[in-house]
C-alpha positions as CSV (number, residue, x, y, z in Angstrom):
1,M,100.0,107.3,74.4
2,I,95.9,106.3,74.5
3,S,95.2,103.2,76.9
4,N,95.1,99.8,74.9
5,Q,91.3,99.1,76.4
6,I,90.3,102.8,75.3
7,L,92.3,101.8,71.9
8,Q,90.9,98.2,71.2
9,N,87.2,99.8,72.3
10,T,87.3,102.7,69.4
11,I,89.0,100.1,67.1
12,E,85.8,97.6,67.9
13,G,83.5,100.3,67.5
14,L,84.8,101.5,64.2
15,V,84.9,98.4,62.8
16,G,80.8,97.8,64.0
17,I,79.9,100.9,62.3
18,T,82.6,100.6,59.0
19,K,82.0,96.5,59.0
20,L,85.8,96.6,58.0
21,E,88.3,94.8,59.4
22,M,91.1,97.3,61.0
23,S,94.3,97.3,63.4
24,V,96.9,99.5,64.7
25,T,100.1,98.8,65.0
26,D,103.0,100.6,66.5
27,A,105.9,102.9,64.9
28,E,108.3,99.6,64.7
29,G,105.3,97.7,62.7
30,R,103.7,95.6,65.9
31,V,100.3,94.9,66.4
32,V,98.4,97.2,69.2
33,V,95.1,96.1,68.7
34,G,92.9,95.3,66.0
35,T,90.6,92.6,64.2
36,I,93.3,91.5,61.2
37,K,93.5,88.0,61.7
38,D,96.8,87.9,59.2
39,R,99.4,89.7,62.1
40,K,102.7,88.5,60.4
41,A,102.4,90.1,57.3
42,L,100.4,93.2,58.8
43,E,103.3,93.7,61.1
44,A,106.1,93.7,58.0
45,L,103.8,95.6,55.8
46,T,103.0,98.3,58.6
47,A,106.9,98.8,59.5
48,E,107.5,98.7,55.6
49,F,104.6,101.8,55.4
50,A,106.3,103.6,58.6
51,A,109.5,103.7,57.1
52,G,108.6,105.4,54.1
53,S,107.6,109.0,53.9
54,E,104.2,108.4,52.3
55,R,101.3,109.4,54.7
56,T,98.4,107.4,53.5
57,A,99.0,104.2,50.9
58,E,97.2,101.6,49.4
59,K,98.9,98.1,49.1
60,K,98.0,94.5,48.8
61,G,94.6,95.2,49.9
62,Y,95.5,97.7,52.8
63,S,94.3,101.1,53.2
64,L,97.5,102.4,55.5
65,Y,97.7,105.4,57.7
66,K,100.1,107.9,59.8
67,I,99.0,108.6,63.2
68,D,100.9,111.2,64.6
69,D,101.8,112.8,68.3
70,E,102.8,116.2,67.7
71,Q,104.8,115.7,64.6
72,H,105.6,112.3,66.2
73,L,104.5,109.1,64.1
74,E,103.1,107.0,67.1
75,Y,100.5,104.9,65.2
76,V,99.7,103.0,62.1
77,L,96.3,102.7,61.2
78,A,95.6,99.4,58.6
79,V,92.0,99.1,57.4
80,A,91.4,95.4,55.5
81,G,90.3,97.1,52.2
82,T,91.1,99.6,49.0
83,G,89.1,101.9,46.8
84,S,86.6,104.6,47.8
85,G,85.0,102.7,50.7
86,A,88.2,102.2,52.9
87,S,89.8,104.7,52.1
88,M,86.5,107.4,53.4
89,A,85.9,104.0,56.3
90,G,90.7,104.8,57.2
91,A,90.6,108.3,57.0
92,M,87.2,109.3,60.0
93,A,89.1,106.2,61.8
94,A,92.6,108.1,61.1
95,F,91.1,111.6,62.5
96,Q,89.2,109.4,65.4
97,L,92.0,108.6,66.7
98,E,94.5,111.4,66.0
99,S,91.6,113.7,68.3
100,L,92.0,110.6,70.6
101,L,95.4,111.2,71.4
102,V,94.9,115.3,71.3
103,A,92.9,114.2,74.4
104,Y,94.5,112.1,75.7
105,R,97.7,114.6,76.0
106,E,96.3,117.3,76.9
107,K,94.3,115.4,80.1
108,F,98.5,113.9,80.7
109,D,99.6,117.6,80.3
110,K,97.0,119.1,82.3
111,D,97.6,116.7,85.6
112,N,101.7,117.1,84.6
113,F,100.8,121.2,85.3
114,I,98.4,121.0,88.3
115,K,100.6,118.6,90.2
116,N,104.3,120.9,89.7
117,L,102.0,124.1,89.9
118,L,100.5,122.7,93.8
119,L,104.4,121.5,94.5
120,D,105.7,125.3,93.5
121,N,108.0,123.7,90.8
122,L,106.8,126.3,88.3
123,L,108.1,130.0,87.7
124,L,105.9,132.3,87.6
125,V,106.1,133.1,83.4
126,D,105.8,129.0,82.7
127,I,102.2,129.1,85.2
128,Y,100.8,131.5,82.6
129,S,102.2,130.6,79.3
130,R,101.5,126.5,80.6
131,A,98.1,127.6,81.3
132,K,96.9,129.5,78.4
133,K,98.1,126.6,76.6
134,L,95.5,124.0,78.1
135,H,92.7,126.9,77.7
136,M,92.4,127.5,81.4
137,Q,91.5,130.5,82.7
138,T,94.1,132.3,84.7
139,D,92.1,134.2,86.4
140,A,89.1,132.4,88.0
141,K,88.3,131.8,90.9
142,R,90.0,128.8,92.6
143,I,90.1,126.6,95.8
144,V,91.9,123.3,97.1
145,F,90.2,120.3,98.7
146,V,91.8,117.3,100.3
147,S,90.5,113.9,101.1
148,E,91.7,111.2,103.4
149,C,91.0,108.5,104.8
150,A,92.2,106.7,107.9
151,S,94.1,104.0,106.6
152,G,95.5,105.9,103.7
153,K,94.3,106.0,100.5
154,D,92.5,103.2,99.0
155,S,92.7,102.4,95.5
156,N,88.8,103.5,94.7
157,M,89.2,107.0,96.3
158,T,90.8,108.7,93.5
159,E,87.7,107.0,90.6
160,L,85.4,108.2,93.3
161,V,86.4,111.2,93.4
162,K,86.6,112.0,90.4
163,E,82.6,111.1,90.0
164,Y,81.1,113.6,92.2
165,M,83.4,116.1,91.2
166,G,82.2,115.6,87.6
167,K,78.7,116.0,88.2
168,A,79.3,119.4,88.4
169,G,81.5,119.9,85.3
170,N,84.6,119.0,83.7
171,R,86.7,122.7,85.0
172,D,87.6,121.3,88.0
173,I,90.4,118.9,88.4
174,V,91.5,115.5,90.5
175,T,94.8,114.5,90.9
176,A,97.3,113.1,93.4
177,V,100.9,114.4,94.8
178,D,101.3,112.0,97.8
179,E,100.3,108.1,99.0
180,N,98.1,109.2,101.0
181,S,95.4,112.0,99.5
182,V,93.0,112.8,96.3
183,V,93.0,116.6,95.8
184,I,90.8,118.8,94.5
185,V,91.6,121.9,92.5
186,K,87.4,123.4,92.5
187,E,87.2,126.5,89.7
188,L,84.3,128.4,91.3
189,D,81.5,130.5,90.3
190,E,80.1,133.8,92.1
191,N,77.5,131.6,92.8
192,D,79.8,128.3,94.0
193,E,81.8,130.5,97.1
194,D,78.5,130.2,99.5
195,D,78.7,126.1,99.0
196,I,81.9,125.6,99.4
197,E,81.1,123.5,102.9
198,K,78.2,121.9,101.0
199,T,80.6,120.2,98.4
200,A,82.9,119.0,101.7
201,S,80.3,117.6,103.3
202,G,78.6,116.3,100.0
203,L,82.1,114.9,98.9
204,E,83.0,113.1,102.2
205,S,78.9,111.3,102.3
206,F,79.4,110.5,99.1
207,L,82.9,108.7,100.3
208,E,81.4,106.9,103.0
209,K,78.5,105.6,100.9
210,G,81.5,104.1,98.4
211,G,82.8,102.2,100.8
212,L,85.0,104.3,102.6
213,D,85.9,104.2,106.0
214,D,86.4,107.5,108.1
215,V,86.6,109.8,105.6
216,R,88.5,113.6,106.5
217,I,88.0,116.4,104.4
218,S,90.0,119.8,104.4
219,Y,90.0,122.9,102.6
220,G,91.6,125.9,101.8
221,T,91.1,130.0,101.1
222,V,89.6,130.6,98.1
223,V,92.2,132.2,95.1
224,P,91.4,135.0,92.8
225,E,94.4,133.6,90.0
226,I,95.5,130.5,89.2
227,K,99.6,131.7,90.6
228,D,97.9,131.4,94.3
229,V,96.8,127.7,93.8
230,S,99.6,126.6,95.3
231,R,98.7,128.8,99.3
232,S,95.1,127.1,99.1
233,Y,96.9,123.8,98.8
234,K,99.2,124.6,101.6
235,E,96.8,126.1,103.7
236,A,94.2,122.3,103.2
237,K,97.4,120.1,103.5
238,M,98.1,122.4,107.3
239,A,93.7,122.3,107.5
240,M,94.0,118.4,107.3
241,D,97.2,118.0,109.7
242,V,96.0,120.9,112.6
243,G,93.0,119.0,112.1
244,K,93.5,115.6,113.0
245,I,95.5,117.1,116.6
246,F,92.7,119.8,117.6
247,F,89.9,118.8,115.3
248,A,89.7,114.7,115.9
249,D,86.3,114.7,116.3
250,R,85.5,116.7,113.1
251,R,85.3,115.4,109.6
252,I,85.5,119.1,107.8
253,V,87.9,120.9,109.0
254,A,88.7,124.5,107.2
255,Y,91.4,126.3,107.4
256,N,90.2,129.4,108.6
257,E,88.6,128.3,111.3
258,L,92.2,126.4,112.9
259,G,92.6,129.4,114.8
260,I,95.5,129.7,117.2
261,G,96.0,125.5,116.5
262,R,97.9,126.5,113.2
263,L,99.8,128.9,115.1
264,I,101.0,126.3,117.7
265,Y,101.7,123.4,114.6
266,Q,104.0,125.7,113.1
267,L,106.4,125.7,116.3
268,P,109.5,124.2,116.6
269,L,108.9,121.1,119.6
270,P,112.3,122.1,121.5
271,L,110.2,125.1,122.0
272,C,107.0,123.7,122.8
273,K,109.0,121.4,125.7
274,M,110.5,124.3,127.1
275,F,107.3,126.3,127.3
276,I,105.5,122.9,128.4
277,Q,108.6,122.7,131.4
278,E,108.2,126.3,132.2
279,I,104.5,125.7,132.4
280,F,103.5,122.4,134.3
281,D,107.1,121.9,136.0
282,G,108.1,119.1,134.8
283,K,104.7,117.6,134.7
284,N,103.1,116.1,131.9
285,P,99.3,116.8,130.9
286,D,98.1,114.1,130.4
287,D,99.4,113.3,134.1
288,F,95.9,115.1,134.8
289,D,92.9,112.9,136.1
290,E,90.2,111.6,133.8
291,E,88.1,114.1,136.3
292,T,90.5,117.0,136.3
293,L,90.5,116.9,132.4
294,T,87.1,116.7,132.3
295,T,86.1,120.0,134.6
296,I,88.4,122.1,133.1
297,Q,87.1,120.9,129.6
298,K,83.5,122.0,130.2
299,F,84.8,124.6,132.4
300,F,86.5,126.3,129.6
301,E,83.2,125.2,126.7
302,N,81.2,127.3,129.3
303,S,83.3,130.3,129.1
304,L,84.6,129.8,132.4
305,N,81.2,130.2,134.3
306,V,81.3,128.6,137.1
307,S,77.7,127.8,137.8
308,E,76.9,126.7,134.2
309,T,80.1,124.1,134.1
310,S,78.7,123.2,137.9
311,R,74.7,122.1,136.4
312,Q,76.2,120.6,133.4
313,L,78.6,118.7,135.5
314,F,75.9,117.6,138.1
315,I,78.5,118.8,141.2
316,H,77.9,121.4,143.4
317,R,79.0,124.5,143.0
318,N,81.2,124.8,146.1
319,T,83.0,121.4,144.7
320,L,84.3,123.1,141.0
321,V,85.7,125.7,143.5
322,Y,87.2,123.2,145.7
323,R,88.9,121.9,142.1
324,L,89.8,124.4,139.9
325,D,92.0,125.7,144.0
326,K,93.4,122.3,143.6
327,L,94.7,122.3,140.0
328,Q,95.9,126.2,141.4
329,K,97.9,125.1,143.9
330,S,99.5,122.3,141.3
331,T,100.4,124.8,138.7
332,N,99.7,128.2,140.1
333,L,97.2,129.0,137.0
334,D,93.5,130.4,137.9
335,L,91.4,129.2,135.6
336,R,88.7,131.8,136.4
337,V,91.4,134.5,135.6
338,F,90.9,134.5,132.3
339,E,95.4,135.3,131.5
340,D,95.7,132.0,133.3
341,A,92.7,130.1,131.6
342,I,94.4,131.5,128.0
343,T,98.2,129.9,129.7
344,F,96.1,127.1,130.8
345,K,94.9,126.1,127.4
346,I,97.4,127.2,125.1
347,A,99.2,124.4,127.2
348,L,97.4,121.7,126.7
349,M,97.2,122.6,123.1
350,V,100.7,122.9,122.8
351,G,100.8,119.4,124.5
352,E,98.5,117.4,122.1
353,Y,100.5,119.3,119.5
354,M,103.6,117.3,120.9
355,K,101.7,113.5,121.4
356,Y,100.9,113.6,118.2
357,M,104.3,114.8,116.3
358,E,106.0,111.8,118.9
359,Q,104.0,109.1,117.0
360,I,104.5,110.0,113.4
361,L,108.4,110.9,114.0
């Protein structure tokens, strides 16, 4: 159904063009919008007309038209006046209203279709048949973006995202499947694949300029067919969650950049606790002092290079060696040995994951 505001604007525009008063009633004869003053007489007239079999009629100084939505009576249009002038104006207005109904129905159906597609609520045969009905290309490449604000979904986010994506044309679909995020299903041309990161960064900047703070954008991988869109959506959702844990300082995260983080994210918590227990002997990674954690982080950033790490920490090489020896005694892991370093790095990431999950559960 068309919103009353759109309907009112349309009728007022038609009245301004034709110079004839018009009103629209529902199938029971109740006035929805319009400019005709005698509403009581009009409602009785249109209710009687709606109950009859005529599609158009001229009664009591009015030209009347039935407006259908998929062969179901949705509205009755009343034009003040009869004769050829009123008849032509009424026919044009009726056509305009039916076109609006078609456009709004298709928009609603497409949004509903995309939501069910993202959530895997459709059979394969239904995906292709409904896509064809909605004039959506089934073999076009697509990618899914997810946008969020740290404080939850702002009421303006959906409209801002639609405004930004609307600049690229009408092939992209913006929708929401939960209370916290806005989802974009973007159709790609061959040249667009190189601009995915640019699209994400442009959207982030646009949302921040629109007054939204701490915006995060994630996206999945490019899929070749419409049936695979749900996979890209799941990847984008995972990228959003994993990014909050392991890439907290980044505002844009891609699924194919998650690395080992996406494997850890899928581990059950009991298994994580067992792993931490084995590696740290009951200790928590947070128990390390700030100096030790800084040393470890810088050592990893410099690919286990002792000289470069000591230089960046502004300490003597022997001081760094002493810290690493001290850490080895407490954990039985020597970070100068590649296998031990990998184990320690994974353990730290598992600890971050556990801490995040404890906060949200």
